[in-house]
All heavy atoms as TSV, in Angstrom:
chain	resi	resn	atom	element	x	y	z
A	1	MET	N	N	132.277	191.936	212.793
A	1	MET	CA	C	132.177	192.186	214.210
A	1	MET	C	C	133.424	192.878	214.714
A	1	MET	O	O	134.497	192.654	214.199
A	1	MET	CB	C	131.996	190.831	214.941
A	1	MET	CG	C	130.636	190.261	214.827
A	1	MET	SD	S	130.303	188.937	216.009
A	1	MET	CE	C	131.273	187.638	215.312
A	2	TYR	N	N	133.237	193.670	215.707
A	2	TYR	CA	C	134.334	194.395	216.302
A	2	TYR	C	C	134.000	194.700	217.747
A	2	TYR	O	O	132.861	194.587	218.155
A	2	TYR	CB	C	134.684	195.664	215.514
A	2	TYR	CG	C	133.549	196.692	215.501
A	2	TYR	CD1	C	133.564	197.743	216.407
A	2	TYR	CD2	C	132.493	196.590	214.611
A	2	TYR	CE1	C	132.551	198.689	216.430
A	2	TYR	CE2	C	131.474	197.530	214.607
A	2	TYR	CZ	C	131.506	198.577	215.510
A	2	TYR	OH	O	130.475	199.495	215.502
A	3	ILE	N	N	135.004	195.133	218.502
A	3	ILE	CA	C	134.777	195.474	219.885
A	3	ILE	C	C	134.959	196.982	219.995
A	3	ILE	O	O	135.951	197.575	219.579
A	3	ILE	CB	C	135.827	194.768	220.794
A	3	ILE	CG1	C	135.541	193.284	220.751
A	3	ILE	CG2	C	135.781	195.323	222.178
A	3	ILE	CD1	C	136.431	192.442	221.610
A	4	ALA	N	N	133.904	197.597	220.585
A	4	ALA	CA	C	133.910	199.078	220.748
A	4	ALA	C	C	134.035	199.407	222.257
A	4	ALA	O	O	133.455	198.756	223.068
A	4	ALA	CB	C	132.619	199.651	220.180
A	5	SER	N	N	134.827	200.414	222.539
A	5	SER	CA	C	135.017	200.904	223.872
A	5	SER	C	C	134.330	202.258	223.965
A	5	SER	O	O	134.714	203.208	223.326
A	5	SER	CB	C	136.480	201.004	224.228
A	5	SER	OG	O	136.651	201.498	225.506
A	6	ILE	N	N	133.271	202.361	224.778
A	6	ILE	CA	C	132.477	203.563	224.925
A	6	ILE	C	C	132.856	204.207	226.274
A	6	ILE	O	O	132.616	203.626	227.308
A	6	ILE	CB	C	130.965	203.258	224.930
A	6	ILE	CG1	C	130.597	202.341	223.748
A	6	ILE	CG2	C	130.146	204.551	224.928
A	6	ILE	CD1	C	130.893	202.936	222.401
A	7	PRO	N	N	133.443	205.421	226.235
A	7	PRO	CA	C	133.863	206.028	227.496
A	7	PRO	C	C	132.666	206.463	228.372
A	7	PRO	O	O	131.622	206.870	227.867
A	7	PRO	CB	C	134.654	207.262	227.076
A	7	PRO	CG	C	134.271	207.491	225.665
A	7	PRO	CD	C	133.786	206.239	225.099
A	8	ASN	N	N	132.830	206.313	229.698
A	8	ASN	CA	C	131.869	206.780	230.648
A	8	ASN	C	C	132.500	207.797	231.571
A	8	ASN	O	O	133.700	207.738	231.858
A	8	ASN	CB	C	131.356	205.585	231.541
A	8	ASN	CG	C	130.496	204.674	230.751
A	8	ASN	OD1	O	129.781	205.071	229.875
A	8	ASN	ND2	N	130.546	203.378	231.126
A	9	ARG	N	N	131.714	208.722	232.036
A	9	ARG	CA	C	132.238	209.742	232.904
A	9	ARG	C	C	132.584	209.158	234.306
A	9	ARG	O	O	131.719	208.633	234.979
A	9	ARG	CB	C	131.233	210.885	233.120
A	9	ARG	CG	C	130.983	211.665	231.931
A	9	ARG	CD	C	130.038	212.807	232.290
A	9	ARG	NE	N	129.420	213.329	231.064
A	9	ARG	CZ	C	128.332	214.087	231.095
A	9	ARG	NH1	N	127.756	214.385	232.212
A	9	ARG	NH2	N	127.879	214.497	229.932
A	10	GLY	N	N	133.849	209.260	234.659
A	10	GLY	CA	C	134.248	208.827	236.013
A	10	GLY	C	C	134.200	207.380	236.296
A	10	GLY	O	O	134.403	206.937	237.487
A	11	SER	N	N	133.916	206.493	235.341
A	11	SER	CA	C	133.905	205.088	235.597
A	11	SER	C	C	134.508	204.353	234.393
A	11	SER	O	O	134.907	204.944	233.425
A	11	SER	CB	C	132.444	204.567	235.799
A	11	SER	OG	O	131.678	204.743	234.657
A	12	ARG	N	N	134.630	203.060	234.542
A	12	ARG	CA	C	135.243	202.235	233.555
A	12	ARG	C	C	134.445	202.341	232.222
A	12	ARG	O	O	133.210	202.354	232.242
A	12	ARG	CB	C	135.264	200.788	234.033
A	12	ARG	CG	C	135.990	199.830	233.143
A	12	ARG	CD	C	136.007	198.497	233.743
A	12	ARG	NE	N	136.627	197.580	232.784
A	12	ARG	CZ	C	136.593	196.272	232.840
A	12	ARG	NH1	N	136.048	195.667	233.855
A	12	ARG	NH2	N	137.166	195.571	231.934
A	13	PRO	N	N	135.145	202.324	231.079
A	13	PRO	CA	C	134.404	202.383	229.842
A	13	PRO	C	C	133.621	201.149	229.594
A	13	PRO	O	O	133.938	200.008	230.045
A	13	PRO	CB	C	135.519	202.522	228.753
A	13	PRO	CG	C	136.803	202.269	229.423
A	13	PRO	CD	C	136.608	202.382	230.898
A	14	THR	N	N	132.555	201.261	228.827
A	14	THR	CA	C	131.739	200.118	228.437
A	14	THR	C	C	132.319	199.437	227.255
A	14	THR	O	O	132.652	200.110	226.240
A	14	THR	CB	C	130.308	200.572	228.129
A	14	THR	OG1	O	129.761	201.247	229.288
A	14	THR	CG2	C	129.437	199.432	227.746
A	15	ILE	N	N	132.497	198.116	227.315
A	15	ILE	CA	C	133.085	197.381	226.209
A	15	ILE	C	C	131.938	196.567	225.554
A	15	ILE	O	O	131.333	195.763	226.190
A	15	ILE	CB	C	134.170	196.386	226.705
A	15	ILE	CG1	C	135.163	197.080	227.650
A	15	ILE	CG2	C	134.843	195.690	225.567
A	15	ILE	CD1	C	135.986	198.171	226.960
A	16	LEU	N	N	131.756	196.801	224.241
A	16	LEU	CA	C	130.610	196.201	223.533
A	16	LEU	C	C	131.124	195.409	222.326
A	16	LEU	O	O	132.021	195.871	221.609
A	16	LEU	CB	C	129.635	197.258	223.061
A	16	LEU	CG	C	128.993	198.145	224.149
A	16	LEU	CD1	C	128.182	199.248	223.469
A	16	LEU	CD2	C	128.146	197.336	225.066
A	17	LEU	N	N	130.531	194.269	222.124
A	17	LEU	CA	C	130.762	193.522	220.920
A	17	LEU	C	C	129.684	193.925	219.888
A	17	LEU	O	O	128.486	193.834	220.203
A	17	LEU	CB	C	130.628	192.002	221.156
A	17	LEU	CG	C	130.812	191.083	219.945
A	17	LEU	CD1	C	132.152	191.190	219.331
A	17	LEU	CD2	C	130.454	189.667	220.306
A	18	ARG	N	N	130.126	194.489	218.775
A	18	ARG	CA	C	129.165	195.103	217.817
A	18	ARG	C	C	129.373	194.559	216.416
A	18	ARG	O	O	130.419	194.026	216.077
A	18	ARG	CB	C	129.361	196.613	217.781
A	18	ARG	CG	C	128.825	197.302	219.024
A	18	ARG	CD	C	128.846	198.760	218.804
A	18	ARG	NE	N	127.885	199.378	219.747
A	18	ARG	CZ	C	127.698	200.665	219.835
A	18	ARG	NH1	N	128.364	201.500	219.070
A	18	ARG	NH2	N	126.830	201.158	220.710
A	19	GLU	N	N	128.345	194.763	215.614
A	19	GLU	CA	C	128.348	194.384	214.222
A	19	GLU	C	C	127.801	195.586	213.466
A	19	GLU	O	O	126.831	196.192	213.922
A	19	GLU	CB	C	127.473	193.142	214.031
A	19	GLU	CG	C	127.463	192.615	212.644
A	19	GLU	CD	C	126.589	191.371	212.572
A	19	GLU	OE1	O	125.466	191.381	212.996
A	19	GLU	OE2	O	127.117	190.381	212.010
A	20	SER	N	N	128.391	195.883	212.352
A	20	SER	CA	C	127.857	197.023	211.545
A	20	SER	C	C	127.473	196.544	210.175
A	20	SER	O	O	128.020	195.609	209.618
A	20	SER	CB	C	128.953	198.100	211.419
A	20	SER	OG	O	130.071	197.609	210.733
A	21	HIS	N	N	126.436	197.215	209.654
A	21	HIS	CA	C	125.956	196.927	208.297
A	21	HIS	C	C	125.261	198.170	207.774
A	21	HIS	O	O	124.992	199.116	208.528
A	21	HIS	CB	C	124.989	195.741	208.313
A	21	HIS	CG	C	123.797	195.908	209.146
A	21	HIS	ND1	N	123.829	195.695	210.529
A	21	HIS	CD2	C	122.526	196.295	208.836
A	21	HIS	CE1	C	122.640	195.958	211.027
A	21	HIS	NE2	N	121.825	196.319	210.066
A	22	ARG	N	N	125.020	198.137	206.454
A	22	ARG	CA	C	124.388	199.316	205.804
A	22	ARG	C	C	122.933	199.039	205.541
A	22	ARG	O	O	122.580	197.959	205.039
A	22	ARG	CB	C	125.101	199.686	204.503
A	22	ARG	CG	C	126.480	200.246	204.745
A	22	ARG	CD	C	127.045	200.762	203.417
A	22	ARG	NE	N	128.349	201.354	203.595
A	22	ARG	CZ	C	128.534	202.633	203.868
A	22	ARG	NH1	N	127.503	203.444	203.951
A	22	ARG	NH2	N	129.759	203.130	204.064
A	23	VAL	N	N	122.128	200.058	205.824
A	23	VAL	CA	C	120.681	199.991	205.510
A	23	VAL	C	C	120.339	201.360	204.832
A	23	VAL	O	O	120.518	202.389	205.443
A	23	VAL	CB	C	119.854	199.830	206.792
A	23	VAL	CG1	C	118.357	199.874	206.442
A	23	VAL	CG2	C	120.156	198.516	207.489
A	24	ASP	N	N	119.930	201.252	203.555
A	24	ASP	CA	C	119.575	202.468	202.763
A	24	ASP	C	C	120.713	203.445	202.738
A	24	ASP	O	O	120.484	204.663	202.827
A	24	ASP	CB	C	118.302	203.116	203.332
A	24	ASP	CG	C	117.083	202.197	203.229
A	24	ASP	OD1	O	117.051	201.395	202.278
A	24	ASP	OD2	O	116.214	202.286	204.107
A	25	GLY	N	N	121.971	202.960	202.589
A	25	GLY	CA	C	123.094	203.848	202.508
A	25	GLY	C	C	123.599	204.373	203.820
A	25	GLY	O	O	124.593	205.141	203.862
A	26	LYS	N	N	123.007	204.039	204.926
A	26	LYS	CA	C	123.417	204.485	206.241
A	26	LYS	C	C	124.052	203.358	207.018
A	26	LYS	O	O	123.559	202.216	206.956
A	26	LYS	CB	C	122.300	205.118	207.010
A	26	LYS	CG	C	121.737	206.359	206.386
A	26	LYS	CD	C	120.616	206.933	207.256
A	26	LYS	CE	C	120.056	208.181	206.572
A	26	LYS	NZ	N	118.910	208.749	207.374
A	27	VAL	N	N	125.075	203.606	207.771
A	27	VAL	CA	C	125.747	202.589	208.584
A	27	VAL	C	C	124.945	202.424	209.887
A	27	VAL	O	O	124.695	203.370	210.596
A	27	VAL	CB	C	127.211	202.955	208.873
A	27	VAL	CG1	C	127.853	201.937	209.761
A	27	VAL	CG2	C	128.007	203.091	207.614
A	28	LYS	N	N	124.583	201.190	210.186
A	28	LYS	CA	C	123.834	200.844	211.372
A	28	LYS	C	C	124.709	199.902	212.243
A	28	LYS	O	O	125.353	199.027	211.737
A	28	LYS	CB	C	122.515	200.181	211.074
A	28	LYS	CG	C	121.583	200.977	210.242
A	28	LYS	CD	C	121.044	202.141	211.017
A	28	LYS	CE	C	120.052	202.942	210.167
A	28	LYS	NZ	N	119.463	204.030	210.837
A	29	ASN	N	N	124.742	200.185	213.554
A	29	ASN	CA	C	125.460	199.314	214.505
A	29	ASN	C	C	124.465	198.513	215.306
A	29	ASN	O	O	123.481	199.055	215.795
A	29	ASN	CB	C	126.291	200.201	215.452
A	29	ASN	CG	C	127.424	200.891	214.693
A	29	ASN	OD1	O	128.064	200.287	213.845
A	29	ASN	ND2	N	127.644	202.134	215.003
A	30	VAL	N	N	124.749	197.253	215.490
A	30	VAL	CA	C	123.997	196.368	216.277
A	30	VAL	C	C	124.860	195.857	217.434
A	30	VAL	O	O	125.942	195.300	217.132
A	30	VAL	CB	C	123.404	195.172	215.476
A	30	VAL	CG1	C	122.656	194.219	216.376
A	30	VAL	CG2	C	122.557	195.682	214.323
A	31	THR	N	N	124.420	196.043	218.654
A	31	THR	CA	C	125.194	195.545	219.802
A	31	THR	C	C	124.780	194.095	220.025
A	31	THR	O	O	123.640	193.811	220.267
A	31	THR	CB	C	124.877	196.437	221.041
A	31	THR	OG1	O	125.293	197.759	220.800
A	31	THR	CG2	C	125.718	195.878	222.239
A	32	LEU	N	N	125.822	193.219	219.999
A	32	LEU	CA	C	125.571	191.795	220.208
A	32	LEU	C	C	125.756	191.372	221.649
A	32	LEU	O	O	125.032	190.451	222.108
A	32	LEU	CB	C	126.489	190.982	219.297
A	32	LEU	CG	C	126.363	191.272	217.804
A	32	LEU	CD1	C	127.426	190.541	217.024
A	32	LEU	CD2	C	124.994	190.935	217.282
A	33	ALA	N	N	126.699	191.992	222.344
A	33	ALA	CA	C	126.974	191.589	223.728
A	33	ALA	C	C	127.648	192.735	224.482
A	33	ALA	O	O	128.401	193.514	223.865
A	33	ALA	CB	C	127.801	190.349	223.766
A	34	ASN	N	N	127.446	192.779	225.764
A	34	ASN	CA	C	128.104	193.684	226.646
A	34	ASN	C	C	129.268	192.931	227.336
A	34	ASN	O	O	128.989	191.989	228.092
A	34	ASN	CB	C	127.173	194.300	227.667
A	34	ASN	CG	C	127.774	195.362	228.535
A	34	ASN	OD1	O	128.984	195.525	228.532
A	34	ASN	ND2	N	126.954	196.057	229.285
A	35	LEU	N	N	130.503	193.278	227.074
A	35	LEU	CA	C	131.653	192.560	227.566
A	35	LEU	C	C	132.320	193.322	228.708
A	35	LEU	O	O	133.451	192.946	229.075
A	35	LEU	CB	C	132.655	192.344	226.434
A	35	LEU	CG	C	132.133	191.712	225.166
A	35	LEU	CD1	C	133.231	191.701	224.078
A	35	LEU	CD2	C	131.630	190.312	225.462
A	36	THR	N	N	131.672	194.243	229.336
A	36	THR	CA	C	132.286	195.115	230.351
A	36	THR	C	C	132.787	194.332	231.529
A	36	THR	O	O	133.832	194.621	232.082
A	36	THR	CB	C	131.292	196.202	230.806
A	36	THR	OG1	O	130.839	196.908	229.654
A	36	THR	CG2	C	131.887	197.134	231.766
A	37	LYS	N	N	132.102	193.271	231.944
A	37	LYS	CA	C	132.469	192.527	233.138
A	37	LYS	C	C	133.569	191.538	232.894
A	37	LYS	O	O	134.055	190.966	233.842
A	37	LYS	CB	C	131.233	191.832	233.714
A	37	LYS	CG	C	130.216	192.816	234.270
A	37	LYS	CD	C	129.116	192.098	234.993
A	37	LYS	CE	C	128.167	193.145	235.578
A	37	LYS	NZ	N	127.077	192.518	236.318
A	38	LEU	N	N	133.994	191.343	231.653
A	38	LEU	CA	C	135.087	190.452	231.360
A	38	LEU	C	C	136.424	191.044	231.789
A	38	LEU	O	O	136.568	192.284	231.683
A	38	LEU	CB	C	135.166	190.084	229.879
A	38	LEU	CG	C	134.145	189.134	229.341
A	38	LEU	CD1	C	134.344	188.950	227.845
A	38	LEU	CD2	C	134.178	187.792	230.019
A	39	PRO	N	N	137.407	190.225	232.206
A	39	PRO	CA	C	138.710	190.766	232.492
A	39	PRO	C	C	139.403	191.337	231.272
A	39	PRO	O	O	139.084	190.908	230.153
A	39	PRO	CB	C	139.503	189.571	233.024
A	39	PRO	CG	C	138.506	188.507	233.320
A	39	PRO	CD	C	137.273	188.844	232.516
A	40	ASP	N	N	140.339	192.284	231.439
A	40	ASP	CA	C	140.963	192.944	230.341
A	40	ASP	C	C	141.740	191.973	229.412
A	40	ASP	O	O	141.802	192.153	228.212
A	40	ASP	CB	C	141.893	194.057	230.850
A	40	ASP	CG	C	141.117	195.217	231.445
A	40	ASP	OD1	O	139.944	195.350	231.078
A	40	ASP	OD2	O	141.704	195.917	232.287
A	41	ASP	N	N	142.348	190.928	230.004
A	41	ASP	CA	C	143.124	189.984	229.209
A	41	ASP	C	C	142.205	189.184	228.297
A	41	ASP	O	O	142.568	188.874	227.162
A	41	ASP	CB	C	143.961	189.098	230.088
A	41	ASP	CG	C	143.162	188.281	231.103
A	41	ASP	OD1	O	142.013	188.697	231.424
A	41	ASP	OD2	O	143.661	187.201	231.570
A	42	ARG	N	N	141.014	188.846	228.756
A	42	ARG	CA	C	140.064	188.127	227.873
A	42	ARG	C	C	139.549	189.014	226.730
A	42	ARG	O	O	139.356	188.529	225.623
A	42	ARG	CB	C	138.868	187.604	228.679
A	42	ARG	CG	C	139.258	186.686	229.797
A	42	ARG	CD	C	138.759	185.329	229.550
A	42	ARG	NE	N	139.292	184.422	230.570
A	42	ARG	CZ	C	138.517	183.667	231.338
A	42	ARG	NH1	N	137.247	183.672	231.189
A	42	ARG	NH2	N	139.104	182.865	232.215
A	43	ILE	N	N	139.352	190.285	227.011
A	43	ILE	CA	C	138.928	191.218	225.993
A	43	ILE	C	C	140.020	191.373	224.907
A	43	ILE	O	O	139.745	191.355	223.722
A	43	ILE	CB	C	138.496	192.562	226.581
A	43	ILE	CG1	C	137.258	192.408	227.420
A	43	ILE	CG2	C	138.273	193.628	225.525
A	43	ILE	CD1	C	136.892	193.626	228.232
A	44	ALA	N	N	141.282	191.453	225.367
A	44	ALA	CA	C	142.358	191.570	224.428
A	44	ALA	C	C	142.496	190.308	223.569
A	44	ALA	O	O	142.770	190.394	222.386
A	44	ALA	CB	C	143.653	191.780	225.198
A	45	LEU	N	N	142.259	189.151	224.203
A	45	LEU	CA	C	142.293	187.880	223.426
A	45	LEU	C	C	141.181	187.826	222.412
A	45	LEU	O	O	141.371	187.434	221.270
A	45	LEU	CB	C	142.165	186.702	224.379
A	45	LEU	CG	C	142.226	185.327	223.786
A	45	LEU	CD1	C	143.596	185.103	223.174
A	45	LEU	CD2	C	141.990	184.272	224.856
A	46	LEU	N	N	140.014	188.280	222.779
A	46	LEU	CA	C	138.877	188.311	221.858
A	46	LEU	C	C	139.116	189.271	220.694
A	46	LEU	O	O	138.756	188.968	219.564
A	46	LEU	CB	C	137.573	188.718	222.588
A	46	LEU	CG	C	136.272	188.596	221.795
A	46	LEU	CD1	C	136.074	187.182	221.270
A	46	LEU	CD2	C	135.128	188.986	222.714
A	47	LYS	N	N	139.787	190.369	220.967
A	47	LYS	CA	C	140.144	191.305	219.875
A	47	LYS	C	C	141.088	190.670	218.914
A	47	LYS	O	O	140.948	190.839	217.688
A	47	LYS	CB	C	140.820	192.576	220.481
A	47	LYS	CG	C	139.837	193.555	221.068
A	47	LYS	CD	C	140.619	194.784	221.607
A	47	LYS	CE	C	139.659	195.746	222.260
A	47	LYS	NZ	N	140.393	196.966	222.715
A	48	ARG	N	N	142.039	189.848	219.425
A	48	ARG	CA	C	142.992	189.184	218.557
A	48	ARG	C	C	142.281	188.129	217.687
A	48	ARG	O	O	142.581	187.982	216.500
A	48	ARG	CB	C	144.063	188.466	219.397
A	48	ARG	CG	C	145.033	189.433	220.039
A	48	ARG	CD	C	145.969	188.740	220.977
A	48	ARG	NE	N	146.670	187.604	220.390
A	48	ARG	CZ	C	147.298	186.684	221.057
A	48	ARG	NH1	N	147.409	186.802	222.405
A	48	ARG	NH2	N	147.865	185.714	220.450
A	49	VAL	N	N	141.321	187.454	218.278
A	49	VAL	CA	C	140.566	186.430	217.485
A	49	VAL	C	C	139.736	187.087	216.402
A	49	VAL	O	O	139.674	186.627	215.278
A	49	VAL	CB	C	139.670	185.586	218.431
A	49	VAL	CG1	C	138.718	184.722	217.650
A	49	VAL	CG2	C	140.544	184.732	219.353
A	50	LEU	N	N	139.082	188.183	216.753
A	50	LEU	CA	C	138.242	188.900	215.765
A	50	LEU	C	C	139.104	189.529	214.635
A	50	LEU	O	O	138.598	189.741	213.532
A	50	LEU	CB	C	137.411	189.987	216.405
A	50	LEU	CG	C	136.287	189.446	217.328
A	50	LEU	CD1	C	135.573	190.609	218.019
A	50	LEU	CD2	C	135.277	188.646	216.500
A	51	ALA	N	N	140.348	189.810	214.954
A	51	ALA	CA	C	141.262	190.400	213.920
A	51	ALA	C	C	141.777	189.309	213.013
A	51	ALA	O	O	142.490	189.648	212.023
A	51	ALA	CB	C	142.392	191.176	214.586
A	52	GLY	N	N	141.450	188.033	213.280
A	52	GLY	CA	C	141.880	186.973	212.403
A	52	GLY	C	C	143.227	186.378	212.770
A	52	GLY	O	O	143.789	185.577	211.955
A	53	GLU	N	N	143.769	186.719	213.894
A	53	GLU	CA	C	145.056	186.157	214.290
A	53	GLU	C	C	144.936	184.689	214.672
A	53	GLU	O	O	143.988	184.341	215.339
A	53	GLU	CB	C	145.610	186.957	215.491
A	53	GLU	CG	C	146.959	186.591	215.926
A	53	GLU	CD	C	147.511	187.451	217.043
A	53	GLU	OE1	O	147.095	188.629	217.154
A	53	GLU	OE2	O	148.328	186.962	217.828
A	54	ASP	N	N	145.854	183.883	214.246
A	54	ASP	CA	C	145.824	182.490	214.582
A	54	ASP	C	C	146.440	182.278	215.923
A	54	ASP	O	O	147.553	182.703	216.222
A	54	ASP	CB	C	146.582	181.649	213.516
A	54	ASP	CG	C	145.944	181.645	212.185
A	54	ASP	OD1	O	144.676	181.784	212.158
A	54	ASP	OD2	O	146.621	181.499	211.159
A	55	LEU	N	N	145.699	181.602	216.812
A	55	LEU	CA	C	146.195	181.239	218.094
A	55	LEU	C	C	146.750	179.809	218.046
A	55	LEU	O	O	146.341	179.020	217.229
A	55	LEU	CB	C	145.092	181.346	219.114
A	55	LEU	CG	C	144.382	182.726	219.194
A	55	LEU	CD1	C	143.249	182.675	220.188
A	55	LEU	CD2	C	145.368	183.794	219.532
A	56	ILE	N	N	147.704	179.522	218.918
A	56	ILE	CA	C	148.300	178.218	218.847
A	56	ILE	C	C	147.320	177.173	219.385
A	56	ILE	O	O	146.572	177.390	220.337
A	56	ILE	CB	C	149.638	178.136	219.608
A	56	ILE	CG1	C	149.453	178.487	221.109
A	56	ILE	CG2	C	150.656	179.052	219.021
A	56	ILE	CD1	C	150.668	178.224	221.923
A	57	PRO	N	N	147.285	175.957	218.791
A	57	PRO	CA	C	146.442	174.889	219.264
A	57	PRO	C	C	146.886	174.402	220.635
A	57	PRO	O	O	148.085	174.569	221.047
A	57	PRO	CB	C	146.622	173.801	218.245
A	57	PRO	CG	C	147.283	174.404	217.069
A	57	PRO	CD	C	147.968	175.608	217.548
A	58	ALA	N	N	145.990	173.799	221.393
A	58	ALA	CA	C	146.306	173.361	222.747
A	58	ALA	C	C	147.380	172.298	222.792
A	58	ALA	O	O	148.191	172.260	223.705
A	58	ALA	CB	C	145.052	172.824	223.423
A	59	ASP	N	N	147.443	171.427	221.732
A	59	ASP	CA	C	148.457	170.373	221.758
A	59	ASP	C	C	149.897	170.939	221.562
A	59	ASP	O	O	150.840	170.316	221.927
A	59	ASP	CB	C	148.151	169.303	220.734
A	59	ASP	CG	C	148.058	169.832	219.315
A	59	ASP	OD1	O	147.949	171.056	219.160
A	59	ASP	OD2	O	148.118	169.018	218.372
A	60	GLN	N	N	149.976	172.121	220.986
A	60	GLN	CA	C	151.320	172.717	220.826
A	60	GLN	C	C	151.672	173.587	222.014
A	60	GLN	O	O	152.833	173.897	222.223
A	60	GLN	CB	C	151.359	173.557	219.572
A	60	GLN	CG	C	151.277	172.773	218.296
A	60	GLN	CD	C	151.320	173.657	217.082
A	60	GLN	OE1	O	151.431	174.895	217.186
A	60	GLN	NE2	N	151.187	173.038	215.891
A	61	ALA	N	N	150.706	173.969	222.797
A	61	ALA	CA	C	150.925	174.817	223.970
A	61	ALA	C	C	151.490	174.033	225.134
A	61	ALA	O	O	152.152	174.628	226.016
A	61	ALA	CB	C	149.658	175.564	224.384
A	62	PHE	N	N	151.259	172.752	225.162
A	62	PHE	CA	C	151.686	171.916	226.274
A	62	PHE	C	C	152.631	170.827	225.805
A	62	PHE	O	O	152.548	170.366	224.685
A	62	PHE	CB	C	150.487	171.299	226.993
A	62	PHE	CG	C	149.531	172.283	227.561
A	62	PHE	CD1	C	148.401	172.634	226.926
A	62	PHE	CD2	C	149.859	172.913	228.770
A	62	PHE	CE1	C	147.526	173.547	227.463
A	62	PHE	CE2	C	148.991	173.862	229.300
A	62	PHE	CZ	C	147.853	174.159	228.630
A	63	GLU	N	N	153.480	170.336	226.735
A	63	GLU	CA	C	154.389	169.258	226.402
A	63	GLU	C	C	154.086	168.121	227.352
A	63	GLU	O	O	154.040	168.318	228.575
A	63	GLU	CB	C	155.835	169.743	226.608
A	63	GLU	CG	C	156.837	168.636	226.384
A	63	GLU	CD	C	158.240	169.102	226.700
A	63	GLU	OE1	O	158.452	170.317	226.897
A	63	GLU	OE2	O	159.157	168.249	226.746
A	64	VAL	N	N	153.859	166.951	226.795
A	64	VAL	CA	C	153.614	165.727	227.611
A	64	VAL	C	C	154.943	165.264	228.166
A	64	VAL	O	O	155.808	164.871	227.413
A	64	VAL	CB	C	152.894	164.674	226.829
A	64	VAL	CG1	C	152.665	163.449	227.653
A	64	VAL	CG2	C	151.556	165.199	226.295
A	65	VAL	N	N	155.070	165.266	229.480
A	65	VAL	CA	C	156.309	164.835	230.108
A	65	VAL	C	C	156.250	163.381	230.486
A	65	VAL	O	O	157.133	162.586	230.252
A	65	VAL	CB	C	156.632	165.692	231.357
A	65	VAL	CG1	C	157.875	165.240	232.038
A	65	VAL	CG2	C	156.720	167.148	230.977
A	66	GLN	N	N	155.121	162.948	231.086
A	66	GLN	CA	C	154.969	161.592	231.498
A	66	GLN	C	C	153.511	161.231	231.453
A	66	GLN	O	O	152.640	162.030	231.824
A	66	GLN	CB	C	155.472	161.426	232.908
A	66	GLN	CG	C	155.340	159.997	233.473
A	66	GLN	CD	C	155.780	159.926	234.922
A	66	GLN	OE1	O	156.113	160.936	235.537
A	66	GLN	NE2	N	155.781	158.727	235.435
A	67	THR	N	N	153.225	159.994	231.017
A	67	THR	CA	C	151.839	159.477	231.080
A	67	THR	C	C	151.830	158.244	231.896
A	67	THR	O	O	152.784	157.425	231.869
A	67	THR	CB	C	151.282	159.166	229.657
A	67	THR	OG1	O	152.111	158.213	229.055
A	67	THR	CG2	C	151.244	160.454	228.828
A	68	LEU	N	N	150.792	158.009	232.631
A	68	LEU	CA	C	150.624	156.821	233.479
A	68	LEU	C	C	149.581	155.913	232.827
A	68	LEU	O	O	148.537	156.443	232.385
A	68	LEU	CB	C	150.274	157.204	234.883
A	68	LEU	CG	C	151.277	158.095	235.600
A	68	LEU	CD1	C	150.732	158.516	236.994
A	68	LEU	CD2	C	152.615	157.352	235.799
A	69	PRO	N	N	149.785	154.619	232.861
A	69	PRO	CA	C	148.809	153.747	232.264
A	69	PRO	C	C	147.567	153.666	233.150
A	69	PRO	O	O	147.617	153.726	234.392
A	69	PRO	CB	C	149.513	152.343	232.241
A	69	PRO	CG	C	150.540	152.453	233.266
A	69	PRO	CD	C	150.948	153.908	233.308
A	70	HIS	N	N	146.418	153.588	232.483
A	70	HIS	CA	C	145.128	153.583	233.202
A	70	HIS	C	C	144.804	152.138	233.646
A	70	HIS	O	O	144.125	151.918	234.583
A	70	HIS	CB	C	144.012	154.143	232.348
A	70	HIS	CG	C	142.666	154.031	232.958
A	70	HIS	ND1	N	142.348	154.636	234.127
A	70	HIS	CD2	C	141.606	153.292	232.586
A	70	HIS	CE1	C	141.053	154.286	234.450
A	70	HIS	NE2	N	140.605	153.516	233.523
A	71	GLY	N	N	145.301	151.199	232.924
A	71	GLY	CA	C	144.951	149.780	233.241
A	71	GLY	C	C	143.846	149.297	232.329
A	71	GLY	O	O	143.548	149.880	231.307
A	72	HIS	N	N	143.171	148.296	232.811
A	72	HIS	CA	C	142.071	147.769	232.051
A	72	HIS	C	C	140.868	148.643	232.135
A	72	HIS	O	O	140.665	149.372	233.103
A	72	HIS	CB	C	141.719	146.319	232.529
A	72	HIS	CG	C	142.887	145.386	232.378
A	72	HIS	ND1	N	143.323	144.938	231.146
A	72	HIS	CD2	C	143.711	144.835	233.291
A	72	HIS	CE1	C	144.343	144.147	231.366
A	72	HIS	NE2	N	144.577	144.054	232.618
A	73	VAL	N	N	140.049	148.602	231.127
A	73	VAL	CA	C	138.820	149.394	231.121
A	73	VAL	C	C	137.862	148.876	232.178
A	73	VAL	O	O	137.614	147.684	232.283
A	73	VAL	CB	C	138.143	149.377	229.748
A	73	VAL	CG1	C	136.832	150.114	229.746
A	73	VAL	CG2	C	139.066	149.888	228.691
A	74	ALA	N	N	137.390	149.733	233.034
A	74	ALA	CA	C	136.477	149.316	234.123
A	74	ALA	C	C	135.060	149.140	233.603
A	74	ALA	O	O	134.532	150.020	232.974
A	74	ALA	CB	C	136.525	150.369	235.223
A	75	ALA	N	N	134.523	147.956	233.787
A	75	ALA	CA	C	133.196	147.665	233.289
A	75	ALA	C	C	132.208	148.081	234.423
A	75	ALA	O	O	132.464	147.794	235.574
A	75	ALA	CB	C	133.045	146.182	233.012
A	76	VAL	N	N	131.182	148.706	234.009
A	76	VAL	CA	C	130.216	149.148	235.022
A	76	VAL	C	C	129.117	148.113	235.175
A	76	VAL	O	O	128.635	147.520	234.267
A	76	VAL	CB	C	129.571	150.499	234.582
A	76	VAL	CG1	C	128.515	150.943	235.577
A	76	VAL	CG2	C	130.674	151.518	234.458
């Protein structure tokens, strides 16, 4: 899978999520999703994920400064 940017005349390019494969020796492209309406930062993040880049886990991205006790479990 890869992200393709298709230029349009006078407007924003179309961003497509595509997959390519061979059929009878010819390369065929299958469009899986239209990503044009996504913000540019999300498209860049998706490109990084598809390239195999490891993103940091959520527990490493945040630091717990203080936790408050919840108390006893509330029975319903």
